[in-house]
Wavefront OBJ file of the C-alpha trace (Angstrom):
o trace
v 38.397 240.590 229.663
v 38.571 240.813 225.997
v 36.598 238.787 223.510
v 39.748 236.265 222.853
v 40.322 235.965 226.392
v 36.783 235.179 227.333
v 36.524 232.698 224.673
v 39.851 230.746 225.702
v 38.423 230.936 229.278
v 35.244 228.993 228.088
v 37.175 226.546 225.728
v 39.413 225.494 228.739
v 36.032 225.172 231.012
v 34.444 223.257 228.478
v 37.573 221.109 228.109
v 37.948 220.661 231.697
v 34.120 219.483 232.192
v 34.642 217.059 228.967
v 37.895 215.633 230.625
v 35.986 215.336 233.921
v 33.288 213.490 232.432
v 35.254 210.970 230.311
v 37.133 210.405 233.723
v 34.174 209.333 235.398
v 32.999 207.272 232.532
v 36.421 205.438 232.521
v 36.543 204.656 235.950
v 32.974 203.260 235.998
v 34.246 201.232 233.038
v 37.032 199.924 235.131
v 34.802 199.322 238.110
v 32.368 197.255 235.958
v 35.313 195.340 234.198
v 37.168 194.881 237.482
v 34.236 193.042 238.963
v 33.612 191.062 235.971
v 36.140 188.427 236.336
v 34.210 184.959 236.635
v 34.253 181.158 235.733
v 32.336 180.528 232.535
v 30.193 177.467 232.612
v 29.326 174.368 230.378
v 25.764 174.211 231.622
v 24.122 170.967 231.931
v 21.003 170.519 229.700
v 17.687 170.765 231.679
v 16.623 167.535 232.866
v 13.037 167.256 234.566
v 12.714 165.226 237.706
v 12.406 161.385 237.418
v 12.593 158.543 239.118
v 10.296 155.642 240.935
v 10.147 157.474 244.268
v 8.679 160.697 245.161
v 10.031 163.176 247.643
v 7.506 164.535 250.393
v 9.043 167.919 251.858
v 6.409 167.149 254.724
v 7.571 163.834 255.686
v 8.599 164.998 259.068
v 5.611 166.901 259.854
v 5.093 167.142 263.620
v 1.793 168.917 264.404
v 3.154 169.266 268.024
v 5.884 172.026 266.766
v 3.592 173.580 263.956
v 3.473 176.618 263.297
v 5.899 179.225 263.760
v 5.768 182.508 261.605
v 8.941 183.445 260.303
v 10.453 186.585 258.340
v 13.952 185.887 257.072
v 14.461 189.051 254.736
v 14.523 192.039 257.112
v 16.407 195.331 257.088
v 17.094 197.669 260.073
v 19.046 200.539 260.888
v 22.847 200.141 261.158
v 25.467 201.932 262.861
v 27.969 203.910 260.459
v 27.666 205.251 257.075
v 28.123 201.688 254.902
v 26.045 200.173 254.285
v 23.507 202.602 253.793
v 20.892 202.730 256.098
v 17.671 201.529 253.937
v 15.406 201.532 257.299
v 14.654 203.979 260.090
v 14.344 201.577 262.885
v 16.902 199.764 265.031
v 16.796 195.896 265.135
v 15.130 196.127 268.527
v 12.322 198.102 267.204
v 11.817 196.138 263.925
v 11.772 192.851 265.883
v 9.162 194.035 268.285
v 6.773 195.390 265.376
v 7.109 192.127 263.771
v 6.380 190.036 267.307
v 3.345 192.331 267.415
v 1.661 190.541 264.218
v 2.509 187.117 265.936
v 6.141 186.441 264.131
v 8.231 183.816 265.937
v 11.287 184.037 264.141
v 12.764 187.230 262.729
v 16.429 187.466 261.296
v 17.905 190.466 260.166
v 19.334 190.518 256.645
v 20.850 193.829 256.282
v 22.943 194.438 252.821
v 26.737 192.912 253.377
v 26.525 193.102 257.132
v 25.824 190.638 259.593
v 23.687 192.206 262.307
v 23.805 191.071 265.543
v 20.568 189.884 267.598
v 19.244 193.009 269.693
v 19.152 191.113 273.311
v 19.677 187.389 272.876
v 22.677 185.790 271.368
v 20.906 182.221 271.622
v 18.712 183.612 269.016
v 21.600 184.944 266.637
v 21.339 184.113 262.921
v 24.257 184.849 261.006
v 22.247 186.263 257.746
v 23.161 188.915 255.353
v 21.724 190.025 251.733
v 24.474 190.035 249.132
v 24.689 192.215 246.343
v 25.916 195.617 245.231
v 24.957 194.933 241.618
v 23.042 197.282 239.432
v 20.586 194.723 238.326
v 19.396 193.744 241.853
v 20.348 190.424 241.914
v 20.811 189.674 245.276
v 20.986 186.435 247.603
v 20.360 185.817 251.255
v 23.280 184.057 252.727
v 22.728 181.916 255.732
v 25.437 180.721 258.169
v 28.323 182.497 257.093
v 30.847 183.908 259.931
v 32.108 186.527 257.233
v 30.548 188.591 254.470
v 31.730 188.236 251.021
v 32.074 191.600 249.016
v 32.848 190.427 245.628
v 30.092 191.052 243.480
v 29.821 191.724 239.556
v 28.269 195.120 238.928
v 26.581 194.349 235.673
v 25.797 190.491 236.219
v 24.780 190.137 232.447
v 25.809 186.524 231.758
v 24.269 183.568 233.402
v 27.910 182.560 234.254
v 27.961 185.565 236.214
v 25.061 184.557 238.324
v 26.223 180.953 238.891
v 29.846 181.931 239.678
v 28.273 183.944 242.514
v 26.052 181.395 243.664
v 28.926 178.836 243.769
v 31.229 181.288 245.209
v 28.610 182.220 248.320
v 28.085 178.588 248.674
v 31.199 177.540 249.905
v 31.141 179.296 253.156
v 27.225 179.451 253.615
v 24.786 177.016 254.718
v 22.006 177.963 252.828
v 21.754 180.449 249.717
v 18.352 181.979 248.715
v 17.851 183.757 245.364
v 15.988 187.318 246.428
v 12.894 189.080 244.855
v 13.177 187.807 241.149
v 10.325 189.431 240.179
v 12.280 192.967 240.868
v 15.580 191.560 239.617
v 16.775 193.063 236.045
v 17.283 190.372 233.871
v 15.353 187.793 235.095
v 14.808 185.213 232.264
v 13.437 181.721 231.786
v 17.017 180.353 229.948
v 18.987 181.888 233.416
v 16.789 180.037 235.643
v 16.548 176.798 233.609
v 20.528 177.007 234.070
v 21.257 177.897 237.644
v 22.018 175.733 240.524
v 23.822 175.737 243.881
v 20.894 177.324 245.927
v 18.471 175.774 248.509
v 15.696 178.445 248.806
v 13.605 180.906 246.142
v 11.953 183.822 247.505
v 8.269 183.803 246.217
v 5.610 186.502 245.347
v 7.903 189.772 245.810
v 5.181 192.051 245.098
v 4.319 191.489 241.232
v 2.255 188.403 241.249
v 1.557 185.184 242.717
v 2.210 182.761 239.898
v 5.995 182.524 240.498
v 6.519 181.541 237.057
v 10.648 181.638 237.692
v 10.260 178.999 240.255
v 8.259 176.619 237.798
v 11.198 177.274 235.141
v 13.975 176.146 237.454
v 11.677 173.250 238.808
v 10.684 172.267 235.575
v 14.622 172.065 234.341
v 15.275 169.972 237.374
v 16.879 172.493 239.776
v 14.678 171.676 243.056
v 14.579 174.392 245.805
v 11.871 175.179 248.248
v 9.914 178.381 248.269
v 10.058 181.003 250.982
v 8.130 184.691 251.095
v 9.527 187.621 253.077
v 8.399 191.206 253.862
v 11.864 192.501 252.714
v 11.080 194.775 255.207
v 12.409 198.111 254.903
v 9.735 200.148 256.689
v 8.024 198.754 259.905
v 6.035 201.880 260.499
v 4.364 201.638 257.137
v 1.188 199.241 257.081
v 1.592 197.924 253.352
v 5.117 197.024 254.065
v 4.921 194.854 257.276
v 3.369 191.593 257.690
v 2.243 190.772 254.095
v 4.426 187.906 253.560
v 5.606 185.299 255.755
v 6.724 181.721 256.286
v 5.283 178.694 258.569
v 7.804 176.597 259.979
v 7.295 173.399 261.502
v 10.279 174.007 263.768
v 10.932 173.578 267.476
v 12.624 176.752 268.064
v 13.932 179.960 266.906
v 17.274 178.921 267.210
v 19.494 178.722 264.351
v 20.263 174.866 264.104
v 16.637 174.371 264.164
v 15.894 176.901 261.547
v 18.745 175.589 259.506
v 17.415 172.175 259.767
v 14.001 172.950 258.823
v 14.926 175.098 255.580
v 17.071 172.242 254.252
v 14.402 169.610 255.233
v 11.197 171.498 253.880
v 8.745 171.038 256.255
v 7.358 174.637 255.972
v 4.889 176.772 253.604
v 4.984 180.318 252.516
v 2.135 182.967 252.277
v 0.943 186.296 251.313
v -0.996 188.241 253.379
v -3.241 191.205 252.553
v -2.625 194.646 254.034
v -5.537 194.267 256.423
v -7.467 197.458 257.771
v -5.767 199.525 254.679
v -3.745 201.536 257.444
v -6.095 200.782 260.415
v -3.530 199.224 262.403
v -6.181 197.580 264.830
v -7.484 195.876 262.405
v -4.486 194.809 260.977
v -3.251 193.554 264.292
v -6.486 191.539 264.929
v -6.693 189.999 261.434
v -2.997 188.760 261.513
v -4.211 186.598 264.606
v -6.823 184.536 262.554
v -4.659 183.552 259.739
v -5.759 180.390 257.661
v -3.086 177.527 258.016
v -2.501 174.238 256.715
v -3.671 171.464 259.220
v -2.049 168.453 257.325
v -0.269 167.739 254.477
v 1.709 164.704 253.034
v 1.800 161.876 250.655
v 0.134 158.534 250.676
v 1.581 156.016 248.048
v 1.812 158.546 245.029
v -1.344 160.594 246.231
v -0.599 164.185 247.487
v -2.982 165.174 250.071
v -3.671 168.354 252.261
v -6.314 169.808 254.774
v -6.598 173.446 255.596
v -8.176 175.122 258.665
v -10.684 176.928 256.649
v -12.111 176.509 253.177
v -9.822 178.042 250.303
v -11.699 179.718 247.210
v -9.459 177.784 244.848
v -6.961 174.932 245.227
v -4.540 174.976 242.224
v -1.939 172.184 241.647
v 0.847 173.436 239.537
v 3.253 171.354 237.557
v 5.870 170.936 234.878
v 6.392 174.242 232.884
v 3.611 176.020 235.075
v 1.020 173.838 233.872
v -2.321 173.740 236.066
v -2.723 169.670 236.789
v -5.838 170.098 238.887
v -8.112 172.527 240.580
v -10.799 172.745 243.382
v -13.041 174.918 244.479
v -14.528 176.260 247.811
v -13.167 173.182 249.787
v -11.063 172.803 252.833
v -9.182 169.743 251.196
v -7.506 168.404 248.327
v -6.195 165.057 246.825
v -4.041 164.730 243.883
v -2.539 161.618 242.459
v 0.877 162.399 241.031
v 0.883 160.524 237.622
v 4.197 158.885 236.210
v 4.288 161.789 233.573
v 4.377 164.330 236.420
v 8.151 165.348 237.585
v 6.565 167.589 240.264
v 3.440 169.364 241.993
v 2.990 171.934 244.019
v -0.007 173.577 245.573
v -1.506 177.287 245.817
v -4.488 178.048 248.251
v -6.302 181.339 247.325
v -8.550 182.342 250.425
v -11.723 184.553 250.210
v -9.894 187.483 252.119
v -6.733 187.652 249.772
v -4.374 185.455 251.429
v -2.268 183.077 249.458
v -0.757 179.466 250.457
v 2.424 178.188 248.788
v 3.397 174.567 249.683
v 6.759 173.336 248.620
v 6.897 170.918 245.924
v 6.502 167.004 245.670
v 9.109 165.726 243.287
v 10.066 162.471 241.609
v 13.664 161.044 242.290
v 15.475 157.889 242.756
v 15.882 156.982 246.586
v 18.559 154.521 245.677
v 20.907 157.177 244.608
v 19.969 160.312 246.445
v 17.935 161.421 249.707
v 16.387 164.364 247.557
v 15.792 165.695 244.458
v 18.471 168.254 244.985
v 21.417 168.189 242.715
v 24.464 169.047 244.854
v 27.224 168.390 241.990
v 28.183 171.789 240.667
v 27.882 172.930 237.101
v 30.996 172.308 234.777
v 33.404 174.823 234.275
v 34.630 175.490 230.659
v 38.289 176.136 231.467
v 39.529 176.991 228.024
v 36.705 179.552 227.639
v 37.046 180.813 231.449
v 40.795 181.718 230.413
v 39.906 183.378 227.466
v 37.438 185.392 229.088
v 39.313 186.673 232.147
v 42.256 187.506 230.133
v 40.151 189.603 227.826
v 38.713 191.129 230.786
v 42.258 191.846 232.133
v 43.077 193.283 228.681
v 40.014 195.650 228.779
v 40.973 196.667 232.141
v 44.654 197.338 231.094
v 43.385 199.425 228.207
v 41.112 201.656 230.329
v 43.902 202.214 232.795
v 45.987 203.296 229.729
v 43.582 205.739 228.567
v 43.174 207.372 232.240
v 47.021 207.573 232.288
v 46.721 209.503 228.740
v 43.963 211.501 229.993
v 45.841 213.105 232.732
v 49.459 212.659 232.093
v 51.268 215.991 231.736
v 52.258 216.828 227.977
l 1 2 3 4 5 6 7 8 9 10 11 12 13 14 15 16 17 18 19 20 21 22 23 24 25 26 27 28 29 30 31 32 33 34 35 36 37 38 39 40 41 42 43 44 45 46 47 48 49 50 51 52 53 54 55 56 57 58 59 60 61 62 63 64 65 66 67 68 69 70 71 72 73 74 75 76 77 78 79 80 81 82 83 84 85 86 87 88 89 90 91 92 93 94 95 96 97 98 99 100 101 102 103 104 105 106 107 108 109 110 111 112 113 114 115 116 117 118 119 120 121 122 123 124 125 126 127 128 129 130 131 132 133 134 135 136 137 138 139 140 141 142 143 144 145 146 147 148 149 150 151 152 153 154 155 156 157 158 159 160 161 162 163 164 165 166 167 168 169 170 171 172 173 174 175 176 177 178 179 180 181 182 183 184 185 186 187 188 189 190 191 192 193 194 195 196 197 198 199 200 201 202 203 204 205 206 207 208 209 210 211 212 213 214 215 216 217 218 219 220 221 222 223 224 225 226 227 228 229 230 231 232 233 234 235 236 237 238 239 240 241 242 243 244 245 246 247 248 249 250 251 252 253 254 255 256 257 258 259 260 261 262 263 264 265 266 267 268 269 270 271 272 273 274 275 276 277 278 279 280 281 282 283 284 285 286 287 288 289 290 291 292 293 294 295 296 297 298 299 300 301 302 303 304 305 306 307 308 309 310 311 312 313 314 315 316 317 318 319 320 321 322 323 324 325 326 327 328 329 330 331 332 333 334 335 336 337 338 339 340 341 342 343 344 345 346 347 348 349 350 351 352 353 354 355 356 357 358 359 360 361 362 363 364 365 366 367 368 369 370 371 372 373 374 375 376 377 378 379 380 381 382 383 384 385 386 387 388 389 390 391 392 393 394 395 396 397 398 399 400 401 402 403 404 405 406 407 408 409
């Protein structure tokens, strides 16, 4: 091969490589743009809870039914190449592992797939984790009989997120926002805008303050708090039985679960990895967790009583402010002042357990039965039309570039 031929061969190879890289970049851009069609919203201004009445999420507390331990965010091995297997263990094995730690309710929330209960159809809960996007803005969708696959790959705008919540809510009983601490783009402005969900996943591994929950609550977006293992590895001690919920619920059947999750009579909990890998210690310690014995509202006074003393009890309110604290006690009383839109309680125990109550919030009982706002965010129709025309035009432009790249000359 002479020098001229060799140089020509290298140039051809380089041009081919550049062409392939350009094609991949254009295809990815087309995929991002094609998944970005969305409504554009005119978000309502934040409005703190107000009204003469106080919503008590524990108003239907029945100690005869309490408490059932639950994990709702559970991954298992699935059949087929898609969705990808994020857990090496089949549903039966995962269920048995959680039952060994005292879980009464286990739901399987694999990505974009409704997983069947391994042995009892009466315990079937249709729930899946929605989201392919690169920012990990994931949601749990309860009660839908089919999976919705549409998901913007790069949900940059608050409108992208709101459109997903609204779209999922059309066919779901409950929508839960997952692991905000691990979601790229978790921001205070977005959480002060978003609505259309009922549950917020707490304590997703990077702290117990749950600022994002207070951002939303302070803006008047009410939700209940849940804590889940987000279990992928039931064979690793640090990943299983470290977060859970305790429901005042008559059974593990979906109608009872749905009613309780929408009613609020439950609390969430962080649990340490007892034993640091010693499975016997971990199992034994999980049998003796602290619990709520009583919680409720008398007039404007929140009260609670625990099964054992906590190192610290903290009442959190508007904008995450600490309203009250108590140390080394198993009980608490807090008088919700007229200027307090809401209050929630966190209990910190000596061995590292952390207990989170649902928020008590002001509302007007003559106008609504809870602080939840069910009216959707208003859509800005002219801006929606312009935005989607722009996205369509950009998609057409990318298709034209791909055509130009591969057309015969």
